[in-house]
C-alpha positions as CSV (number, residue, x, y, z in Angstrom):
1,M,0.0,-0.1,0.0
2,T,1.5,3.5,-0.9
3,L,1.3,5.9,1.6
4,D,0.3,9.8,1.2
5,P,3.4,11.4,2.7
6,R,1.2,13.8,4.6
7,T,-0.4,11.1,6.6
8,P,-0.4,11.7,10.1
9,V,1.2,9.2,12.3
10,L,2.3,9.0,16.0
11,I,5.7,7.9,16.3
12,G,6.6,8.3,20.1
13,A,5.0,8.5,23.6
14,G,6.2,9.4,26.9
15,Q,4.9,9.2,30.5
16,F,6.6,10.6,33.3
17,L,5.7,10.8,37.2
18,H,7.7,12.1,40.0
19,R,7.2,11.3,43.6
20,A,9.1,14.3,45.3
21,E,9.6,13.7,49.2
22,G,9.3,17.3,49.7
23,I,9.4,21.1,48.0
24,D,13.2,21.2,47.4
25,D,13.2,18.0,45.1
26,A,10.1,18.7,43.4
27,L,9.8,19.5,39.7
28,D,7.5,22.2,38.0
29,P,5.2,21.1,35.4
30,A,7.4,22.4,32.3
31,S,10.2,20.1,33.9
32,L,7.9,17.2,34.0
33,M,6.5,17.7,30.4
34,V,10.3,17.8,29.4
35,A,11.0,14.8,30.9
36,A,8.1,13.1,29.1
37,I,9.1,14.3,25.8
38,E,12.7,12.9,26.2
39,R,10.7,9.5,26.8
40,A,8.7,10.0,23.6
41,A,11.7,10.8,21.5
42,E,13.4,7.6,23.1
43,D,10.3,5.6,22.5
44,A,10.4,6.3,18.8
45,G,14.1,5.2,19.0
46,L,15.5,8.5,18.3
47,R,19.0,9.5,19.8
48,S,17.7,12.9,20.7
49,I,14.7,15.0,20.5
50,P,13.9,16.2,17.2
51,S,13.3,19.7,16.2
52,V,9.8,20.2,15.8
53,D,7.7,23.0,14.1
54,S,5.2,23.3,16.9
55,I,5.0,22.8,20.7
56,R,1.4,22.3,21.8
57,V,0.7,22.3,25.7
58,V,-2.5,21.4,27.3
59,G,-4.3,23.8,29.6
60,L,-2.8,23.2,33.0
61,L,-3.8,24.2,36.4
62,S,-1.0,23.9,38.9
63,W,1.3,26.9,37.7
64,R,0.6,29.9,35.5
65,Y,3.4,30.2,33.1
66,G,1.4,32.6,30.7
67,N,3.0,30.6,27.8
68,P,4.2,27.2,29.1
69,A,5.2,26.2,25.6
70,H,7.7,29.0,25.7
71,V,9.2,27.6,28.9
72,V,9.0,23.9,27.5
73,A,10.8,25.2,24.4
74,G,13.5,27.0,26.3
75,L,14.4,23.9,28.5
76,L,14.6,21.8,25.4
77,G,16.7,24.5,23.5
78,Q,14.3,24.6,20.6
79,S,12.9,27.5,18.8
80,P,10.0,26.1,16.9
81,R,8.0,28.6,14.6
82,E,4.9,28.1,16.8
83,L,4.2,27.8,20.3
84,A,0.4,26.7,21.4
85,Y,-1.7,26.2,24.6
86,T,-5.2,24.7,24.8
87,T,-8.3,25.9,26.3
88,M,-9.5,24.0,29.4
89,G,-11.0,20.6,29.6
90,G,-10.3,16.9,29.9
91,N,-11.3,16.6,26.2
92,T,-8.4,18.7,25.0
93,P,-5.7,16.2,24.6
94,Q,-7.8,14.2,21.9
95,S,-9.2,17.4,20.4
96,L,-5.5,18.6,20.2
97,L,-4.5,15.5,18.3
98,N,-7.4,15.8,15.9
99,A,-6.7,19.4,15.2
100,T,-3.1,18.6,14.8
101,A,-3.4,15.8,12.5
102,L,-5.6,17.8,10.2
103,E,-2.9,20.6,10.0
104,I,-0.2,18.0,9.3
105,Q,-2.5,16.3,6.3
106,R,-2.7,19.9,5.1
107,G,0.9,20.2,4.9
108,E,0.9,23.3,7.3
109,L,3.1,21.0,9.9
110,D,5.5,18.3,9.5
111,I,6.1,17.6,13.3
112,A,4.7,18.6,16.5
113,V,5.1,17.9,20.2
114,L,1.8,17.3,22.2
115,T,2.5,17.8,25.8
116,G,0.8,18.4,29.1
117,G,1.6,17.8,32.7
118,E,0.8,19.0,36.5
119,A,2.3,19.4,39.5
120,F,-0.6,19.8,41.8
121,R,0.7,17.5,44.7
122,T,3.6,19.7,44.9
123,R,1.6,22.8,44.6
124,M,-0.6,21.8,47.3
125,K,2.0,20.8,49.6
126,A,3.7,24.4,49.0
127,R,0.4,26.0,49.8
128,G,-0.2,24.1,53.0
129,A,3.5,25.1,54.1
130,G,3.1,28.6,53.1
131,I,6.1,28.4,50.7
132,D,6.3,30.6,47.3
133,L,7.5,28.3,44.7
134,P,10.3,29.7,42.4
135,W,9.0,28.1,39.4
136,P,9.6,29.9,36.0
137,K,7.0,32.1,33.9
138,A,7.3,33.0,30.2
139,P,7.7,36.9,29.4
140,D,4.7,38.8,28.8
141,D,5.2,39.1,25.3
142,A,5.6,35.5,24.6
143,V,1.9,35.1,23.7
144,P,0.6,31.5,22.5
145,R,-1.7,30.6,20.0
146,I,-4.7,29.5,21.5
147,I,-6.2,25.9,20.3
148,G,-9.8,24.7,21.1
149,E,-13.2,25.8,22.1
150,D,-14.2,27.8,25.3
151,L,-17.9,26.6,26.5
152,S,-19.6,28.3,29.5
153,M,-21.1,25.3,31.2
154,S,-22.6,26.5,34.3
155,H,-26.0,28.1,34.0
156,Q,-26.7,31.2,36.2
157,A,-29.7,29.1,38.0
158,E,-27.3,26.2,38.5
159,Q,-24.9,28.5,40.1
160,A,-27.2,30.2,42.4
161,R,-27.8,26.7,43.9
162,G,-24.3,26.1,44.4
163,I,-23.9,23.4,41.8
164,L,-20.4,24.2,40.3
165,M,-18.2,21.6,41.0
166,P,-17.9,18.1,39.0
167,V,-18.1,16.5,42.4
168,Q,-21.5,17.9,43.1
169,V,-23.0,17.1,39.2
170,Y,-21.5,13.4,38.7
171,P,-23.3,12.0,41.9
172,M,-26.5,13.4,40.4
173,F,-25.7,11.4,37.2
174,E,-25.2,8.3,39.1
175,T,-28.3,8.5,41.0
176,A,-30.4,9.2,37.6
177,I,-28.5,5.9,36.0
178,R,-29.7,4.1,39.3
179,A,-33.0,5.1,39.1
180,A,-33.3,4.5,35.3
181,A,-32.0,0.7,35.9
182,G,-34.6,0.3,38.6
183,R,-31.7,-0.5,41.2
184,S,-31.7,0.1,44.9
185,P,-28.9,2.4,46.1
186,E,-27.2,-0.7,47.7
187,E,-27.5,-2.8,44.7
188,H,-26.1,0.0,42.7
189,L,-23.1,0.7,45.0
190,V,-22.0,-3.1,44.7
191,R,-22.2,-2.9,40.9
192,V,-20.2,0.5,40.5
193,S,-17.8,-0.6,43.1
194,E,-17.2,-3.9,41.6
195,L,-16.6,-1.7,38.4
196,W,-14.0,0.6,39.9
197,S,-12.0,-2.6,41.6
198,R,-11.6,-3.7,38.0
199,F,-10.0,-0.3,37.2
200,S,-7.7,-0.5,40.0
201,Q,-6.6,-4.0,39.0
202,V,-5.5,-2.5,35.5
203,A,-3.8,0.3,37.3
204,A,-1.8,-2.3,39.6
205,G,-0.2,-3.4,36.3
206,N,0.4,-0.1,34.8
207,P,4.2,1.1,35.4
208,N,2.9,4.5,34.7
209,A,0.0,4.6,37.2
210,W,0.3,6.8,40.2
211,L,-1.5,4.3,42.3
212,R,-0.6,0.5,42.0
213,T,-2.4,-1.1,44.6
214,A,-5.5,-3.2,43.5
215,M,-8.5,-2.5,45.7
216,T,-11.4,-4.9,46.3
217,P,-15.1,-3.5,45.8
218,E,-15.7,-3.6,49.7
219,E,-12.6,-1.2,50.2
220,I,-13.8,1.0,47.6
221,R,-17.4,1.7,48.6
222,T,-16.6,1.6,52.4
223,P,-16.3,5.1,53.8
224,G,-13.6,5.0,56.4
225,P,-10.5,7.5,57.9
226,R,-8.5,7.0,54.2
227,N,-11.8,6.8,52.2
228,R,-14.0,9.6,53.3
229,M,-17.5,10.0,51.5
230,V,-17.1,12.9,49.0
231,G,-20.3,13.0,47.3
232,L,-23.0,10.3,47.8
233,P,-22.4,7.7,46.6
234,Y,-18.9,8.3,45.8
235,T,-16.2,7.8,48.1
236,K,-12.9,9.4,47.8
237,S,-11.5,6.2,45.8
238,M,-14.4,6.9,43.3
239,N,-13.2,10.3,42.5
240,S,-10.4,11.5,40.1
241,N,-7.1,11.8,42.0
242,N,-5.6,15.0,41.0
243,D,-3.0,14.7,43.6
244,V,-0.4,14.0,41.5
245,D,3.0,15.1,39.7
246,M,2.7,13.6,36.4
247,A,3.0,14.5,32.7
248,A,2.8,12.8,29.3
249,A,4.0,13.7,25.7
250,L,3.3,12.6,22.1
251,L,5.3,13.1,18.9
252,L,3.1,13.4,15.8
253,C,4.3,13.9,12.5
254,S,3.6,13.2,8.7
255,V,4.8,9.8,7.2
256,D,7.3,11.7,5.2
257,K,9.0,13.2,8.4
258,A,9.0,9.6,10.1
259,R,10.8,8.3,7.4
260,A,13.3,11.1,7.1
261,L,13.8,10.5,10.9
262,G,14.4,6.7,10.4
263,V,11.4,5.7,12.7
264,P,10.9,2.0,12.2
265,E,7.6,1.4,10.8
266,D,6.8,-1.0,13.6
267,L,6.5,1.9,16.0
268,W,4.1,3.8,13.9
269,V,0.6,4.3,15.1
270,F,-1.9,6.1,12.8
271,P,-5.0,8.2,13.9
272,H,-7.7,6.9,11.3
273,A,-10.6,9.3,12.5
274,G,-11.7,11.7,15.3
275,T,-14.7,13.9,16.1
276,D,-15.3,16.6,18.7
277,C,-18.7,17.7,20.0
278,H,-20.7,18.5,23.4
279,E,-24.0,18.0,25.0
280,H,-26.2,20.9,25.4
281,Q,-23.6,23.1,27.4
282,Y,-25.8,23.7,30.7
283,V,-26.7,20.4,32.6
284,S,-30.1,21.4,33.8
285,N,-31.0,21.8,30.0
286,R,-30.4,18.4,29.2
287,W,-33.4,15.9,28.4
288,S,-32.2,13.4,30.7
289,F,-29.3,12.9,33.4
290,H,-29.1,9.1,32.5
291,E,-28.1,9.6,28.5
292,T,-25.6,11.2,26.9
293,P,-26.6,11.7,22.8
294,A,-23.5,13.4,22.1
295,I,-21.4,10.5,22.9
296,E,-23.4,8.1,20.9
297,L,-23.5,10.5,18.0
298,G,-19.7,11.5,18.3
299,G,-18.5,8.0,19.0
300,R,-20.6,6.3,16.1
301,L,-19.4,8.7,13.8
302,A,-15.6,8.5,14.5
303,L,-15.8,4.7,14.1
304,E,-17.9,5.3,10.9
305,L,-15.6,7.5,9.5
306,A,-12.5,4.9,10.4
307,G,-14.5,2.2,8.7
308,I,-15.4,0.0,11.6
309,G,-17.8,-0.6,14.1
310,I,-17.4,-1.0,18.0
311,D,-17.2,-4.6,18.0
312,D,-14.0,-4.2,15.8
313,V,-12.3,-2.3,18.8
314,E,-10.2,-4.4,20.7
315,V,-8.5,-1.5,22.8
316,L,-10.5,0.8,24.7
317,D,-10.1,3.8,27.0
318,L,-13.0,5.6,28.2
319,Y,-12.7,8.9,30.3
320,S,-13.2,7.4,33.9
321,C,-13.3,10.8,36.4
322,F,-16.2,9.2,38.2
323,P,-17.9,5.8,37.8
324,S,-21.2,7.5,36.2
325,A,-19.0,8.9,33.3
326,V,-17.7,5.3,32.5
327,Q,-21.4,4.2,32.4
328,L,-22.5,6.7,30.3
329,G,-19.8,6.4,27.9
330,A,-20.1,2.5,27.6
331,Q,-23.8,2.9,27.1
332,S,-23.8,5.3,24.7
333,L,-21.1,3.4,22.7
334,G,-22.7,-0.2,22.9
335,L,-20.2,-1.5,25.2
336,S,-20.6,-4.0,28.3
337,L,-19.2,-2.9,31.5
338,D,-17.9,-6.6,31.8
339,R,-15.4,-5.4,28.9
340,Q,-11.8,-3.8,29.9
341,L,-12.7,0.0,29.5
342,T,-9.5,1.2,30.6
343,R,-5.9,0.5,29.5
344,T,-4.3,2.9,32.2
345,G,-6.5,2.3,35.5
346,G,-8.6,5.4,35.2
347,L,-8.3,8.9,36.9
348,S,-8.8,7.6,40.3
349,F,-6.0,5.1,40.1
350,A,-3.5,5.6,37.2
351,G,-3.9,9.4,38.0
352,G,-6.2,12.4,37.3
353,P,-3.7,15.3,36.0
354,W,-6.7,17.8,35.5
355,N,-6.8,18.4,31.6
356,N,-4.1,16.0,30.7
357,Y,-5.4,12.5,31.5
358,V,-6.1,11.6,27.9
359,M,-2.5,12.3,26.8
360,H,-1.6,9.5,29.3
361,A,-4.6,7.4,27.9
362,I,-3.4,7.7,24.1
363,A,0.3,6.9,25.1
364,T,-0.9,3.9,26.7
365,V,-3.0,2.7,23.9
366,M,-0.2,3.3,21.5
367,T,1.8,0.8,23.5
368,D,-0.8,-1.6,23.5
369,L,-1.5,-1.2,19.9
370,R,2.3,-2.1,18.9
371,A,1.8,-5.2,21.0
372,R,-1.1,-6.3,19.0
373,P,-0.3,-5.3,15.5
374,G,-3.4,-4.6,13.2
375,S,-5.9,-4.2,16.2
376,N,-8.1,-1.0,16.5
377,G,-8.0,1.2,19.5
378,L,-10.6,3.9,20.6
379,V,-10.2,6.7,23.1
380,W,-12.9,8.8,24.6
381,A,-12.3,12.0,26.3
382,N,-14.4,14.0,28.3
383,G,-14.5,17.6,29.6
384,G,-16.9,19.3,32.1
385,Y,-20.0,17.5,33.2
386,T,-19.8,14.7,30.6
387,T,-20.2,17.9,28.4
388,K,-17.3,18.2,25.7
389,H,-16.3,14.9,24.0
390,A,-13.5,14.1,21.4
391,F,-12.9,10.6,20.1
392,G,-9.9,9.2,18.2
393,V,-9.7,5.7,16.5
394,Y,-6.1,4.4,16.3
395,S,-4.2,1.3,14.5
396,T,-0.8,0.1,13.5
397,T,-2.4,-0.6,10.2
398,P,-2.2,2.6,7.8
399,P,-5.8,4.2,7.1
400,A,-7.5,3.2,4.0
401,T,-8.3,7.0,3.5
402,P,-6.9,10.3,4.9
403,F,-7.5,11.0,8.5
404,R,-11.0,12.1,8.7
405,H,-12.8,14.3,11.1
406,A,-16.2,15.5,12.2
407,Y,-18.1,18.0,14.1
408,P,-21.5,17.2,14.1
409,Q,-22.7,20.0,16.6
410,D,-25.3,21.1,14.5
411,R,-27.3,17.8,14.8
412,I,-26.7,17.7,18.6
413,D,-28.1,21.3,18.9
414,A,-31.2,20.2,17.2
415,M,-32.0,17.3,19.9
416,P,-34.7,18.0,22.4
417,R,-33.7,20.2,25.5
418,R,-35.5,21.4,28.6
């Protein structure tokens, strides 16, 4: 098969976590990202980090650099022609990859670094100790290109009732899922704790996971001194764990560039298709709390654009900030909860570095696909209150058609709302 030289291809993935003992031996997010980028270059079989056209950083919360890509570029000793930064949301790593793949295909880029990182664990330690961190910032005139869509997600009526945080909203989804299924609270709690126990088992086998101890369903669902109740029915173990210092990076380039760099073809992973979309932006306007029609449409379109169905997908990673997110995603995609729905172990156990979890998911899926040549992978990324969605379909097999993308928002906006 003759490949179009502009075909986008992933050639390297890197993940890095750092367990600082204190503040003095901690690393700022940019340094974590550089370590992940170095691992991505090594993963691609390269002796050094190649010069890139663009460094693109996922929006982060643990430090305000102004332009984090500028700081990363300085640490790398590179001067790419573009420095970019995304909007906020857990969907952004996959959305960023979709956008970058399209630009490579159009000939606007040859190679880009996609990266993100958080040092929230250290930031909270420093705040608790009253320590001002001496971390760098970019010059005021170093303004990044902004990639992504900003979306207001909290209605004034919701704000007036104090419904602002994901830890308040996702438990409402969980209750709606339980009620629609006709289960008692006790029956449903057992079901979701069993699901989360399986996620913890995956994390236990993931060398890049923050927490690598498998938990039993009883340990997960039982409140205690180390597992407080956060938002009924969720104990701490069922919440995304943002108390981490970790980063991930991907090297995405054209086939022509991959060949010029000498990257072996058995390391190539192709993005076949992607979609981006969002539910009705305000939770209180949604028709139902136990259905997510944008996931259903966006996921189906991504698979159709790749020329496959959900039963053709062997490697899956569904966004997993809370159990209700996984259940809604699986239901909308036509997946059984008995399937392995995470490759990392999820945000509670592998780590939930705010917006950047899915960068880790894509990196892990890349590794899995290389070990299973010819298989298909699907990644679902989510931002907000199961609001913003991004999908990616991947394989080591080259795509039969150029990378395809859809943004079906007009169809979703026409769906019923309250």
